[in-house]
Backbone bond lengths (Angstrom), bond angles and torsions (degrees), N, CA, C in turn:
res aa  C-N    CA-C-N  psi(-1)  N-CA   C-N-CA  omega(-1)  CA-C   N-CA-C  phi
1 R - - - 1.444 - - 1.527 107.98 -
2 K 1.298 115.42 137.78 1.459 122.08 179.39 1.526 108.41 -130.36
3 T 1.329 116.04 129.92 1.457 121.49 178.37 1.520 108.97 -122.53
4 E 1.317 116.64 126.10 1.457 122.41 175.71 1.519 108.63 -110.39
5 I 1.326 116.58 128.83 1.462 121.14 178.76 1.522 108.78 -122.43
6 Q 1.323 115.93 127.28 1.466 122.55 173.51 1.516 106.75 -115.47
7 N 1.317 116.35 119.19 1.458 120.85 -177.23 1.526 108.25 -124.00
8 L 1.310 117.02 115.84 1.453 122.97 178.78 1.520 107.91 -113.07
9 S 1.339 116.48 121.76 1.467 118.95 -176.73 1.519 110.90 -139.52
10 A 1.317 115.13 159.45 1.461 123.02 173.12 1.520 106.86 -112.63
11 N 1.338 116.84 128.44 1.459 121.84 -174.53 1.518 111.83 -118.47
12 L 1.304 115.05 151.26 1.453 123.04 170.23 1.528 106.06 -102.19
13 V 1.340 116.84 129.94 1.465 122.08 -177.88 1.526 108.36 -112.80
14 L 1.342 116.48 127.82 1.457 122.38 179.78 1.530 109.40 -119.31
15 H 1.336 116.17 112.07 1.470 121.81 177.90 1.515 109.61 -87.46
16 F 1.337 116.95 146.82 1.455 122.46 -178.61 1.525 113.35 -98.76
17 T 1.318 117.92 -6.38 1.460 121.15 -177.27 1.525 110.32 -128.92
18 D 1.302 115.26 173.75 1.459 122.95 178.62 1.531 110.66 -68.91
19 R 1.324 117.05 154.96 1.473 121.56 178.95 1.522 113.48 -61.20
20 K 1.297 117.69 -26.11 1.472 121.83 -178.06 1.523 113.12 -86.50
21 S 1.320 117.48 -6.46 1.460 121.62 -178.19 1.527 110.55 -68.17
22 K 1.326 116.60 143.05 1.477 121.44 177.60 1.528 111.16 -75.35
23 F 1.324 117.03 -33.22 1.461 122.70 179.58 1.531 107.33 -108.22
24 R 1.358 117.16 117.85 1.463 121.04 -175.14 1.528 111.28 -128.69
25 P 1.336 118.29 90.82 1.465 119.73 173.15 1.528 109.86 -77.02
26 Y 1.326 116.08 150.53 1.466 120.03 178.45 1.516 111.16 -155.84
27 V 1.333 115.29 162.74 1.460 122.80 173.82 1.530 107.37 -119.09
28 F 1.315 115.14 157.61 1.465 119.72 178.25 1.517 109.59 -147.35
29 G 1.308 115.21 155.88 1.455 120.66 178.70 1.511 110.52 -167.48
30 G 1.317 115.89 154.10 1.451 119.49 179.60 1.514 112.80 -177.07
31 L 1.320 114.48 -175.00 1.464 122.56 -179.90 1.517 109.77 -120.74
32 G 1.332 115.42 159.35 1.448 118.85 -179.66 1.507 113.38 -164.22
33 S 1.318 113.78 -163.94 1.456 122.83 -179.04 1.524 108.34 -127.97
34 M 1.320 116.40 137.59 1.457 121.97 -178.53 1.523 110.06 -122.73
35 I 1.342 116.02 139.52 1.468 122.27 173.32 1.527 106.88 -122.60
36 R 1.342 116.75 124.85 1.470 121.20 179.36 1.517 109.16 -119.19
37 K 1.333 115.96 129.91 1.465 122.45 175.80 1.526 107.82 -119.94
38 Q 1.317 116.18 134.46 1.462 120.49 177.84 1.522 109.64 -122.70
39 S 1.319 115.28 139.71 1.459 120.19 174.99 1.525 108.13 -139.98
40 I 1.300 115.42 154.24 1.459 122.29 -179.92 1.520 107.98 -127.32
41 S 1.323 116.18 133.84 1.457 119.97 175.70 1.521 108.52 -133.95
42 G 1.296 115.94 155.75 1.455 121.02 -178.84 1.518 109.91 -173.24
43 F 1.304 116.02 -169.85 1.462 121.22 -178.73 1.527 109.46 -122.63
44 A 1.306 115.47 146.46 1.466 121.85 176.20 1.522 107.95 -137.34
45 V 1.316 115.87 150.97 1.469 121.34 179.34 1.518 108.76 -106.58
46 D 1.326 115.60 125.53 1.463 121.92 175.75 1.528 107.31 -71.85
47 K 1.342 117.61 119.82 1.463 121.38 -174.49 1.527 112.86 -68.70
48 I 1.329 117.28 -25.39 1.459 119.43 -178.69 1.529 110.84 -79.96
49 S 1.329 117.44 -50.70 1.468 120.28 -176.75 1.531 112.55 -94.68
50 N 1.318 117.82 -7.68 1.455 123.55 -178.87 1.539 111.91 58.38
51 V 1.328 116.23 32.58 1.461 122.09 179.54 1.530 109.01 -103.08
52 E 1.324 114.91 134.00 1.459 119.87 178.39 1.530 109.16 -85.28
53 R 1.335 116.46 130.33 1.463 121.54 -179.09 1.523 109.64 -126.93
54 E 1.333 114.17 146.36 1.460 119.29 177.03 1.517 109.55 -84.89
55 L 1.320 115.46 132.93 1.456 121.87 177.44 1.519 108.44 -111.46
56 S 1.311 117.02 139.84 1.452 121.13 176.93 1.518 108.37 -147.07
57 F 1.313 117.09 131.81 1.462 120.33 178.26 1.524 109.16 -153.36
58 T 1.302 115.44 160.22 1.455 121.15 178.27 1.517 108.81 -85.26
59 A 1.344 115.59 128.42 1.461 120.33 -177.54 1.524 111.39 -74.63
60 S 1.318 116.84 -31.69 1.454 120.15 179.50 1.520 109.15 -157.73
61 S 1.302 116.17 160.15 1.459 118.79 176.68 1.521 108.10 -70.17
62 P 1.337 118.64 157.17 1.471 120.09 -179.67 1.528 111.43 -55.45
63 L 1.315 115.75 133.94 1.456 122.15 -179.17 1.520 108.95 -102.25
64 R 1.318 117.27 127.55 1.466 122.73 176.15 1.522 108.21 -106.77
65 S 1.332 116.08 135.51 1.456 119.42 178.21 1.525 110.55 -154.51
66 M 1.323 115.52 169.86 1.457 121.73 176.46 1.521 109.49 -81.16
67 S 1.347 115.73 152.01 1.457 120.18 178.30 1.529 109.60 -138.73
68 A 1.321 115.26 160.93 1.460 122.22 175.11 1.523 107.67 -133.28
69 T 1.325 116.23 144.28 1.453 122.03 -178.51 1.520 109.25 -131.65
70 G 1.323 116.02 141.72 1.458 120.87 175.42 1.507 109.75 -153.47
71 G 1.323 116.65 158.35 1.450 117.60 179.24 1.508 113.87 -179.19
72 L 1.330 113.26 177.62 1.455 124.02 177.67 1.517 108.13 -120.44
73 A 1.336 115.99 144.80 1.457 118.70 178.84 1.519 109.72 -152.61
74 M 1.327 115.08 166.05 1.452 120.13 174.23 1.519 109.03 -147.66
75 S 1.310 113.97 146.15 1.461 121.96 175.76 1.515 107.92 -121.40
76 I 1.321 116.08 136.69 1.460 122.16 174.24 1.522 106.54 -119.05
77 Y 1.323 115.54 109.13 1.463 120.71 -176.85 1.523 109.87 -80.31
78 I 1.331 115.31 120.53 1.459 120.45 177.56 1.531 110.73 -94.87
79 L 1.311 117.22 -22.37 1.463 125.29 170.37 1.518 106.97 -137.78
80 D 1.317 118.62 174.28 1.466 120.78 -178.54 1.525 112.95 -59.75
81 Q 1.332 117.45 -31.67 1.459 120.21 -175.47 1.522 114.07 -120.51
82 I 1.322 117.73 9.70 1.471 121.35 -179.85 1.526 109.01 -130.75
83 A 1.333 115.69 130.24 1.469 120.55 -179.02 1.523 110.76 -137.87
84 L 1.323 115.31 149.76 1.458 121.55 167.79 1.519 106.02 -89.24
85 E 1.331 116.57 139.28 1.455 119.59 -173.96 1.522 110.66 -136.00
86 A 1.326 116.02 144.05 1.465 122.77 174.90 1.525 108.15 -137.09
87 S 1.341 116.37 143.83 1.461 119.44 -179.16 1.523 111.29 -146.04
88 Y 1.318 114.73 153.20 1.466 123.70 173.71 1.523 106.35 -124.98
89 T 1.331 117.18 122.69 1.457 121.91 -173.92 1.526 110.44 -124.42
90 I 1.325 115.51 139.81 1.464 122.63 171.52 1.521 106.90 -120.06
91 S 1.332 116.04 126.86 1.463 121.17 175.91 1.518 108.75 -118.63
92 A 1.304 115.95 133.93 1.466 121.66 175.26 1.521 106.74 -110.38
93 T 1.327 116.57 123.09 1.462 120.78 179.37 1.517 110.16 -114.59
94 D 1.301 115.42 167.58 1.467 122.98 -178.90 1.527 111.58 63.60
95 L 1.335 117.15 39.42 1.464 120.70 -178.98 1.522 112.55 -63.22
96 N 1.321 116.95 -25.87 1.466 120.05 179.15 1.534 111.74 -99.22
97 Q 1.327 117.80 17.07 1.465 122.98 178.09 1.527 109.38 -111.59
98 A 1.320 116.21 172.57 1.468 120.84 -179.29 1.530 111.96 -69.99
99 E 1.337 117.34 -33.22 1.463 121.57 -178.06 1.529 109.14 -117.50
100 I 1.328 117.67 123.75 1.461 123.42 179.93 1.524 109.05 -95.22
101 F 1.344 116.95 134.40 1.460 122.24 178.43 1.523 109.28 -104.98
102 L 1.337 116.84 138.58 1.461 122.11 175.67 1.517 109.18 -109.25
103 H 1.325 116.69 135.11 1.461 123.29 179.54 1.524 107.60 -123.71
104 Y 1.326 117.45 132.36 1.457 123.12 -178.38 1.519 108.83 -115.74
105 S 1.327 116.74 142.31 1.460 119.07 175.69 1.520 110.73 -148.49
106 V 1.315 114.80 150.03 1.458 123.38 175.00 1.516 106.06 -123.53
107 A 1.332 116.19 133.32 1.464 119.84 -178.01 1.518 109.77 -137.89
108 G 1.299 115.11 156.42 1.461 121.88 176.30 1.508 109.15 -148.23
109 G 1.310 116.10 155.85 1.454 118.41 179.29 1.510 112.41 177.35
110 V 1.311 113.89 -165.30 1.450 122.78 179.95 1.521 107.91 -116.04
111 R 1.332 116.93 130.24 1.460 122.11 177.41 1.526 108.10 -104.87
112 V 1.335 115.81 130.87 1.452 122.02 177.03 1.516 108.21 -120.05
113 L 1.313 117.51 122.04 1.459 122.46 179.61 1.527 109.15 -98.65
114 F 1.313 115.99 134.66 1.467 120.64 179.29 1.501 110.44 -102.91
């Protein structure tokens, strides 16, 4: 089974410190749109020829729904325009469906400001 999720959202970011601070924690949150596609693939054996064949089909048509995103993050500026960054994000998808899904992620990286 393979699930592809595309989540496009607009977020509001609220920083807790001054722009010149080296350590900048912040929170963010917003709303968006999510598209989920599911497909299933596997193998089956033809009983007549005894040949194994790969099967692949779409389990459902792409589902579009509303989503919400929120999280906590921090940036540590090592230079004026370069920072190390870490974030924890929670996304809720299928807000307009009967069952809401929650997705959690942790990310880290380098931020470069131009």
